[in-house]
C-alpha positions, 0 to 999 in steps of 0.5 A, spaced: 390 290 414 397 290 413 397 287 407 392 292 404 396 298 406 402 295 403 398 293 397 396 301 396 403 303 398 406 299 392 401 301 387 402 308 389 409 308 388 409 304 382 404 309 379 409 315 381 415 311 378 411 310 371 409 317 370 416 319 372 419 314 367 415 316 362 416 323 363 424 322 363 423 318 356 420 324 352 425 326 347 424 333 345 424 334 337 425 339 332 419 343 330 418 342 323 411 345 322 410 353 322 407 357 327 400 357 324 397 350 322 390 352 319 388 345 317 380 348 317 382 353 312 380 359 315 385 364 313 388 366 306 395 365 304 397 372 305 393 372 312 397 366 314 404 369 312 402 376 316 400 372 322 406 368 322 410 374 322 407 377 328 407 371 332 415 370 330 416 377 332 412 376 339 416 370 340 423 373 339 421 379 343 420 374 349 424 368 348 417 363 347 413 360 341 406 362 340 402 358 335 395 357 332 392 351 330 385 350 327 382 344 325 375 341 324 376 335 328 380 333 334 379 326 332 376 323 338 381 326 343 379 332 348 381 339 346 386 339 352 389 332 350 389 334 342 392 341 344 397 338 349 400 333 344 400 337 338 404 342 342 409 336 345 410 331 339 411 337 334 416 340 337 413 347 339 416 351 344 422 355 345 429 353 348 431 347 352 424 348 356 420 349 350 417 355 353 410 358 349 403 356 348 398 354 343 391 356 341 387 351 338 380 353 334 376 347 333 371 348 328 367 342 328 366 342 336 366 349 336 371 350 342 377 354 343 383 352 347 389 354 349 395 350 352 401 353 356 408 350 357 414 353 361 414 360 362 407 360 358 404 357 364 406 363 368 405 369 363 398 366 361 394 365 368 387 362 368 384 369 369 388 372 363 386 366 359 379 367 360 380 375 359 383 373 352 378 369 350 373 375 352 377 379 347 377 374 341 371 371 342 367 376 338 371 376 332 371 368 332 363 368 332 363 373 326 368 369 322 374 374 323 379 369 324 385 373 322 383 379 326 382 374 332 389 371 332 392 378 331 389 380 337 391 374 341 398 375 339 398 382 341 395 380 348 400 375 349 405 380 348 402 384 353 402 378 358 409 376 357 411 384 358 407 384 365 410 377 367 417 379 365 416 386 369 415 382 375 407 381 375 403 377 371 396 379 369 392 376 374 386 377 378 389 382 382 392 386 376 388 389 370 393 393 367 392 390 360 385 394 360 386 400 356 380 403 360 383 402 366 383 409 370 388 411 375 385 415 381 389 421 379 386 421 372 379 421 375 380 427 380 383 431 374 377 429 370 372 431 375 376 438 376 376 439 369 369 438 368 367 443 374 371 448 371 368 447 364 361 447 367 362 454 371 365 457 365 359 455 361 354 457 366 357 464 368 357 466 361 350 465 360 348 468 367 352 474 365 348 475 359 341 475 363 342 483 365 334 484 366 334 478 371 335 479 378 334 474 384 328 475 389 329 474 396 323 470 397 318 465 394 312 470 395 316 475 390 315 471 384 307 471 385 303 476 382 299 480 387 292 477 387 293 471 383 293 466 388 288 465 394 288 459 398 282 458 402 283 451 406 289 447 406 291 440 410 296 434 409 293 428 407 297 421 408 296 417 401 301 411 402 308 408 404 313 405 399 319 401 402 324 398 398 329 393 400 335 391 397 339 385 399 347 386 400 350 380 398 357 378 401 362 375 397 366 369 399 371 369 394 378 368 396 381 372 390 386 367 388 389 367 382 395 363 378 395 358 373 392 351 374 396 345 371 396 338 369 400 332 366 400 331 358 400 324 355 408 326 355 408 327 362 410 334 362 406 339 365 401 344 362 397 349 363 390 351 359 383 351 358 378 352 353 371 355 352 365 354 347 364 359 342 
């Protein structure tokens, strides 16, 4: 039994040491590729140039690199492995920590994937990534790839701004949504609506000079026009509606999940079919 335990411990320590050694031997390289690598040829040269300019502006503002890669195949790799390796071995990332993220669009596999590293992993949470996919998926499905990537850059800009202000965009905060309404705005809207409604009905009421309200319902009935000889109550049926109230078991957690790439470095990320 002791030999088995010793063997398990030895194997575990060996695996840990191997990963650590692999990570230590990874050498950063200078990026020679542009921030947009359109191998699937989805955009015009002009669109690529404008997108690169947009991505560079976001990167310079937040000290990160924001990249886009399109392919027709991931060459047998998973989308996670392909995106991680493309980022790591092609020198993407800002500064000594290689901060940033990369959007991979695989037309052959009909999959979009985002890999994050450094501050990119913290600024783009799992929840934030899924909301980003929600916002660009429509353009991608309709073939408006340039518009989708411009929107991606703008959303990343917003995400980084929130992260730098101390609260990354996550489950508990939906500040990026342009449709977010504060309680004060809601109260003001209700008050304005009531005022407008009273002003409108008051104006119409003032024009009805020949009409006056009656004190009783019988005053609205013409004499002799209604003669009730018999009345009774008849029970017809009963209808009962039941609504099941679901209880939520969600813990409301957020943040970013992470994994090790083939280089031994920590990445966040995830993908979605389109």
